[in-house]
C-alpha positions as CSV (number, residue, x, y, z in Angstrom):
1,M,77.8,128.6,136.2
2,N,74.9,130.5,134.9
3,N,73.5,129.9,131.4
4,Q,74.9,132.8,129.5
5,H,74.8,131.0,126.1
6,T,71.7,131.7,124.0
7,D,70.2,129.6,121.3
8,E,70.5,132.3,118.6
9,N,74.3,131.9,118.7
10,I,74.3,128.2,117.8
11,T,76.6,127.6,114.9
12,K,74.7,126.9,111.7
13,W,75.6,123.5,110.4
14,D,74.0,121.6,107.6
15,K,74.3,118.0,108.9
16,V,75.9,115.5,106.6
17,I,76.2,112.4,108.7
18,L,72.7,112.5,110.2
19,P,70.7,114.9,108.0
20,D,67.1,115.5,108.9
21,I,65.7,113.4,106.0
22,R,62.7,111.2,106.5
23,D,63.3,107.5,105.8
24,L,66.9,108.0,104.9
25,H,67.6,104.5,106.2
26,T,66.0,103.1,103.0
27,I,68.0,102.7,99.9
28,E,65.4,104.5,97.8
29,V,65.5,107.7,99.8
30,Y,69.3,107.4,100.3
31,Q,69.9,107.2,96.5
32,A,67.4,110.1,95.9
33,H,69.6,112.3,98.0
34,G,72.9,111.3,96.3
35,G,73.6,108.0,97.9
36,Y,76.2,105.8,96.4
37,K,77.4,108.6,94.1
38,A,80.6,108.7,96.2
39,L,81.2,105.0,95.5
40,Q,80.8,105.6,91.8
41,K,83.2,108.5,91.9
42,A,85.7,106.4,93.8
43,L,85.5,103.6,91.3
44,Q,86.6,106.0,88.6
45,L,89.8,106.7,90.5
46,K,92.7,104.4,91.3
47,P,92.7,102.8,94.7
48,D,95.8,104.8,95.7
49,E,94.0,108.0,94.6
50,V,91.1,107.3,96.9
51,T,93.5,106.8,99.8
52,E,95.2,110.0,99.0
53,E,91.9,111.9,99.1
54,V,91.3,110.6,102.6
55,K,94.9,111.4,103.7
56,K,94.6,115.0,102.4
57,S,91.3,115.5,104.2
58,N,93.0,114.8,107.5
59,L,90.2,112.6,108.7
60,R,91.1,111.2,112.1
61,G,89.6,108.2,113.7
62,R,86.4,108.8,115.6
63,G,86.8,105.7,117.8
64,G,89.0,107.3,120.5
65,A,92.6,107.1,119.3
66,C,92.2,109.9,116.6
67,F,94.8,108.3,114.3
68,P,94.9,109.7,110.8
69,T,92.6,107.4,108.7
70,G,94.3,107.7,105.3
71,L,97.7,107.0,106.8
72,K,96.3,103.9,108.5
73,W,95.0,102.7,105.2
74,T,98.6,102.9,103.7
75,F,99.8,100.3,106.3
76,M,97.8,97.7,104.3
77,P,100.1,96.0,101.8
78,R,99.2,96.8,98.2
79,Q,100.1,93.3,97.1
80,S,99.4,90.2,99.2
81,T,99.2,86.5,98.5
82,K,96.7,86.3,101.4
83,P,93.2,87.7,101.6
84,K,92.8,91.2,103.1
85,Y,90.1,92.2,105.5
86,L,88.3,95.3,106.8
87,C,86.7,95.3,110.2
88,V,84.3,98.2,111.0
89,N,84.2,98.5,114.8
90,G,80.6,99.1,116.0
91,D,81.2,97.4,119.4
92,E,80.0,100.6,121.2
93,S,80.1,99.6,124.8
94,E,81.8,102.4,126.7
95,P,79.6,104.2,129.2
96,G,78.6,107.6,127.9
97,T,79.0,106.6,124.2
98,F,76.0,106.1,122.0
99,K,76.7,107.7,118.6
100,D,77.3,104.8,116.3
101,R,73.8,103.4,116.9
102,E,72.4,106.6,115.4
103,I,74.2,105.9,112.2
104,F,73.0,102.2,112.3
105,E,69.4,103.5,112.6
106,R,69.2,106.7,110.7
107,N,71.8,106.4,107.9
108,P,73.1,102.8,107.6
109,H,73.7,103.1,103.8
110,L,76.3,105.9,104.5
111,L,78.2,103.3,106.6
112,I,77.8,100.7,103.9
113,E,79.0,103.1,101.2
114,G,82.0,104.1,103.3
115,T,82.8,100.4,103.9
116,L,82.7,99.8,100.1
117,I,85.0,102.8,99.4
118,A,87.5,101.8,102.1
119,S,87.5,98.2,100.8
120,Y,88.1,99.4,97.2
121,A,91.0,101.7,98.3
122,M,92.8,98.9,100.2
123,G,92.0,96.1,97.7
124,I,89.8,94.2,100.2
125,T,87.3,91.6,99.1
126,T,85.7,90.7,102.5
127,S,84.6,93.2,105.1
128,Y,82.9,92.8,108.5
129,I,80.7,95.2,110.4
130,Y,81.1,94.2,114.1
131,I,78.2,95.4,116.1
132,R,77.7,95.3,119.9
133,G,75.6,92.3,120.8
134,E,73.0,94.3,122.9
135,Y,72.2,96.3,119.7
136,G,69.6,93.8,118.5
137,K,67.4,96.4,116.9
138,W,70.3,98.1,115.1
139,I,71.8,94.8,113.9
140,R,68.5,94.0,112.2
141,M,68.4,97.5,110.6
142,V,71.9,97.2,109.2
143,D,71.2,93.7,107.9
144,K,68.1,95.1,106.1
145,A,70.1,97.9,104.6
146,L,72.8,95.5,103.6
147,A,70.3,93.3,101.8
148,E,69.0,96.3,99.9
149,A,72.5,97.2,98.9
150,Y,73.2,93.6,97.6
151,A,69.9,93.6,95.7
152,A,70.8,97.0,94.1
153,G,74.2,95.7,93.0
154,F,76.3,97.9,95.2
155,V,77.7,95.0,97.2
156,G,78.7,91.6,95.8
157,Q,80.3,90.8,92.5
158,N,81.4,93.3,89.8
159,I,80.0,96.3,91.5
160,C,78.7,99.1,89.2
161,G,79.9,97.1,86.2
162,T,83.6,97.1,87.3
163,N,85.9,94.3,88.3
164,F,85.6,95.3,91.9
165,S,83.9,92.8,94.1
166,V,83.4,92.7,97.9
167,N,81.2,90.9,100.4
168,I,80.1,92.6,103.6
169,Y,78.9,90.7,106.7
170,T,77.6,91.9,110.0
171,H,79.0,90.1,113.0
172,K,77.2,90.3,116.4
173,G,79.3,90.6,119.5
174,A,78.4,88.8,122.7
175,G,78.3,91.8,125.0
176,A,82.0,92.0,126.0
177,Y,83.5,95.6,126.2
178,I,86.9,94.2,125.6
179,C,85.9,93.3,122.0
180,G,86.0,97.0,121.2
181,E,89.8,96.6,121.3
182,E,90.8,95.8,117.7
183,S,92.7,92.6,118.3
184,A,90.1,91.2,120.7
185,L,87.5,92.1,118.1
186,M,89.4,90.0,115.5
187,N,89.6,87.1,117.9
188,S,85.9,87.3,118.4
189,I,85.2,87.2,114.7
190,E,87.4,84.2,114.5
191,G,85.3,82.5,117.1
192,Q,87.9,82.7,119.8
193,R,87.7,84.3,123.3
194,G,88.0,88.1,123.1
195,Y,91.6,88.3,124.3
196,P,93.7,91.2,123.1
197,R,96.8,90.2,121.2
198,V,100.4,91.2,121.9
199,K,101.7,93.7,119.3
200,P,103.7,93.5,117.1
201,P,102.7,91.9,114.8
202,F,100.1,94.6,114.0
203,P,96.8,93.9,112.2
204,A,97.8,95.4,108.9
205,Q,100.4,92.6,108.6
206,N,98.9,89.8,110.7
207,G,95.2,90.3,111.6
208,L,92.2,88.1,110.9
209,W,93.3,84.5,110.4
210,G,96.9,85.8,110.1
211,C,96.0,88.0,107.1
212,P,96.4,91.8,106.6
213,T,93.5,93.6,108.3
214,T,92.4,97.2,108.9
215,I,90.1,98.2,111.7
216,N,88.1,101.5,111.6
217,N,85.3,102.9,113.7
218,V,81.8,103.2,112.4
219,E,81.7,107.0,112.5
220,T,85.1,107.1,110.8
221,V,84.0,105.0,107.9
222,A,80.7,107.0,107.6
223,N,82.8,110.1,106.9
224,V,84.5,108.6,103.9
225,P,81.6,109.2,101.3
226,I,81.4,112.8,102.5
227,I,85.0,113.3,101.7
228,L,84.5,111.8,98.2
229,N,81.4,113.8,97.5
230,K,82.5,117.2,98.8
231,G,86.2,116.9,98.2
232,W,89.1,116.8,100.6
233,E,89.6,120.6,100.5
234,W,86.1,121.2,101.9
235,Y,86.4,118.6,104.5
236,S,89.8,119.7,105.8
237,K,88.4,123.3,106.4
238,V,85.5,122.1,108.6
239,G,86.0,122.6,112.3
240,A,89.4,122.4,114.0
241,P,92.3,122.6,111.5
242,K,94.3,119.7,113.0
243,H,91.2,117.5,113.7
244,P,88.7,118.5,111.0
245,G,85.3,117.4,109.8
246,P,81.9,116.8,111.4
247,I,81.7,114.9,114.7
248,L,78.9,113.2,116.5
249,V,78.8,114.3,120.2
250,G,76.7,112.3,122.6
251,V,75.7,114.4,125.6
252,S,74.3,112.7,128.7
253,G,74.0,113.3,132.5
254,H,72.6,116.5,134.0
255,V,71.4,118.3,130.9
256,K,68.0,119.3,129.8
257,K,68.3,117.7,126.3
258,P,70.5,114.7,126.3
259,G,71.2,113.2,122.9
260,V,73.5,112.9,119.9
261,Y,74.4,116.2,118.2
262,E,76.3,116.6,114.9
263,M,78.6,119.6,114.6
264,P,82.0,120.6,113.3
265,T,84.9,119.6,115.5
266,G,86.2,122.3,117.8
267,E,82.9,123.5,119.2
268,P,83.3,124.9,122.8
269,L,82.2,122.4,125.5
270,L,80.2,125.1,127.2
271,E,78.3,125.8,124.0
272,I,77.6,122.2,123.5
273,I,76.2,121.9,127.0
274,Y,74.2,125.1,127.0
275,K,73.2,125.6,123.4
276,H,72.7,122.1,122.0
277,A,71.9,120.2,125.2
278,G,69.8,123.0,126.8
279,G,71.8,123.6,129.9
280,I,71.6,122.2,133.4
281,P,68.2,121.4,135.0
282,G,67.4,123.9,137.7
283,D,70.2,126.2,136.3
284,K,72.6,124.5,138.7
285,A,76.4,124.9,138.3
286,I,78.5,122.4,136.5
287,K,80.7,120.5,138.9
288,A,82.5,118.2,136.5
289,V,82.4,116.8,133.0
290,I,83.9,113.7,131.4
291,P,84.4,114.8,127.8
292,G,84.9,111.7,125.8
293,G,83.3,108.6,127.4
294,S,84.0,107.1,130.8
295,S,87.7,106.3,130.1
296,T,88.7,109.9,129.5
297,M,90.0,112.1,132.3
298,I,87.5,114.2,134.2
299,L,87.5,118.0,134.1
300,R,86.3,120.5,136.8
301,G,83.4,122.7,135.8
302,E,85.6,125.9,136.2
303,Q,88.1,124.4,133.8
304,L,85.8,124.4,130.8
305,E,86.0,128.0,129.6
306,G,87.8,127.9,126.2
307,V,88.0,124.1,126.0
308,R,86.8,122.7,122.7
309,M,85.6,119.4,121.4
310,D,88.7,118.4,119.4
311,A,91.8,116.3,120.1
312,D,94.3,119.1,120.6
313,S,92.2,121.3,122.8
314,L,91.1,118.5,125.1
315,K,94.7,117.2,125.4
316,A,95.9,120.7,126.4
317,A,93.1,120.7,129.1
318,G,94.4,117.4,130.5
319,S,91.8,115.0,128.9
320,S,91.0,113.6,125.5
321,V,88.3,113.6,122.9
322,G,87.8,109.9,123.1
323,T,84.4,109.0,121.5
324,A,83.0,112.5,122.2
325,G,80.7,111.1,124.8
326,L,80.2,114.2,127.0
327,I,78.9,113.3,130.5
328,V,77.8,116.3,132.5
329,M,77.5,116.4,136.4
330,D,75.9,119.2,138.3
331,E,76.9,120.7,141.6
332,D,75.0,118.1,143.6
333,A,76.6,115.1,141.9
334,D,78.2,112.5,144.2
335,L,81.6,112.1,142.4
336,I,82.7,109.3,144.7
337,S,79.7,107.2,143.6
338,V,80.4,108.1,140.0
339,I,84.0,107.0,140.1
340,A,83.1,103.8,142.1
341,R,80.6,102.9,139.4
342,I,83.1,103.5,136.6
343,A,85.8,101.5,138.4
344,E,83.3,98.6,138.8
345,F,82.6,98.7,135.1
346,Y,86.2,98.2,134.2
347,Y,86.7,95.6,136.8
348,R,83.7,93.6,135.4
349,E,84.9,94.1,131.8
350,S,88.5,93.2,132.2
351,C,89.3,90.0,130.3
352,G,91.7,89.0,133.1
353,Q,94.6,88.3,130.8
354,C,97.0,90.8,132.4
355,T,97.7,90.7,136.1
356,P,97.9,94.5,136.7
357,C,94.4,94.9,135.1
358,R,92.8,91.7,136.5
359,E,93.9,92.4,140.1
360,G,94.3,96.1,140.0
361,T,90.8,97.0,138.7
362,G,89.2,95.0,141.5
363,W,91.4,96.6,144.1
364,L,90.4,100.1,142.8
365,W,86.7,99.2,143.0
366,K,86.9,97.8,146.5
367,I,88.7,100.8,147.9
368,L,86.3,103.2,146.2
369,K,83.4,101.3,147.6
370,R,84.9,101.9,151.0
371,F,84.9,105.6,150.4
372,E,81.4,105.5,149.1
373,S,80.2,103.9,152.3
374,G,82.2,106.3,154.5
375,E,84.9,103.8,155.5
376,G,87.8,104.9,153.4
377,K,90.9,106.2,155.1
378,L,93.1,109.2,154.2
379,E,96.0,106.9,153.3
380,D,93.7,105.1,150.8
381,I,93.7,108.1,148.6
382,D,97.4,107.7,147.8
383,L,97.0,104.0,147.7
384,L,94.4,104.4,144.9
385,M,96.9,106.6,142.9
386,D,99.6,104.0,143.5
387,I,97.4,101.2,142.2
388,A,96.3,103.2,139.2
389,N,99.8,104.2,138.3
390,N,100.9,100.6,138.4
391,I,98.1,99.6,136.0
392,E,98.7,102.3,133.5
393,G,101.0,101.3,130.7
394,N,101.5,97.8,132.0
395,T,98.8,95.8,130.1
396,I,98.6,94.3,126.6
397,C,95.7,96.6,125.6
398,A,94.4,100.0,126.7
399,L,91.6,98.7,129.1
400,G,94.1,99.0,131.9
401,D,94.7,102.7,131.0
402,A,91.0,103.2,130.6
403,A,90.5,102.0,134.2
404,A,93.4,104.0,135.6
405,W,92.8,107.4,134.0
406,P,89.4,108.2,135.5
407,V,90.7,107.3,139.0
408,Q,93.9,109.3,138.6
409,S,92.1,112.4,137.3
410,M,89.3,112.3,139.9
411,I,91.9,112.3,142.7
412,R,94.0,115.0,141.1
413,R,91.1,117.3,140.5
414,F,88.7,116.4,143.3
415,R,90.9,115.2,146.1
416,D,88.8,117.2,148.5
417,E,85.9,114.9,147.7
418,F,87.9,111.9,149.0
419,E,89.2,113.8,152.0
420,K,85.7,114.8,153.1
421,R,84.6,111.1,153.0
422,A,87.7,109.7,154.7
423,V,87.4,108.2,158.2
424,Q,89.6,109.7,160.9
425,T,89.5,108.3,164.4
426,G,86.2,106.6,163.7
427,K,84.5,109.8,162.4
428,I,83.9,111.2,159.0
429,R,86.5,113.9,158.6
430,E,85.1,117.3,157.4
431,V,87.5,119.2,155.2
432,A,86.6,122.6,153.6
433,V,86.5,122.6,149.8
434,A,89.5,124.6,148.5
């Protein structure tokens, strides 16, 4: 596909999550640009009124599931004899996903302010920001910002002269992808092995230490102060009507300008690739994209026209928005090596609790390695699908699905790639591309 998308057509967007403001990570600069005003506005409302603002904005989770955030907050019981907790999920470990660390580095006080507002809305007095263990630099930056917020009286006791009090702690993960799953994350905070829990009971009733708990993604929480500052009406009209607001899109792979780009939801994938990320090196054609991180279903390059970066558009195209981690592969990409590497990741990261995932992910990887080395058989293609189909939907958490979906979609959309690499009577079988 030729680059027919020119820079002058890029949608004008005044960034609100990652604005181009020098030293915004410091509390002085953050406050000089309106920081913590949303918290003060929220404290003048009743907790239920804050939740209602978020519900009416139609903010949907930015961690992959796209669940309505305000609705999720209502699952937290208003009255409880037990403590209530908020966990902010920054265990950003999925290949192709690297947006949350931009918030940690460039605008950590927005995250802290969002955590405070969410805690107030749900009557929470203790919150945790769970950060991927490999993010040493970013953990230190969040800790520094948190110390500034404590010193300024925005975190701790009687915040802004009210009777609202909350403590916020950072919790460092140990490098396990499975701890991005909400119940495994809670086990990790408790000091246990990162095993997902059987549901029900759900976290809002029985979470951390058996107490009511809400888990939200970092980017989701960072959107909350924006809603309070600009109003739910403004927010709900940004981007795609059913999946509104700004979104951070991480673009990687075969593009000239990989990086994290903030934009309204609903931007066309081709415009993201060609306008924001500068197009494909050497002006090569796009062979495939993975639109939302490695667990989402792959799309062929010729499928991309009209597909947009929002939940409904990508679902209609046969994939999902995931974490908006857009991985681009050009015409020369070896898709068998790509899917073998993805399969190995999920095999290595499976916690081993569920037999279909523990055994099936390893089986997928071993067969894909055979194809990569030219030793796969034609009948192995259907075997791969059979294994993936038996993993999907048969595990406690969604890691099994995340391992199965890329394999299923790769075979459905690029079966010719497997057939070309398959062994037949001792030779590599050449099959014309359809």
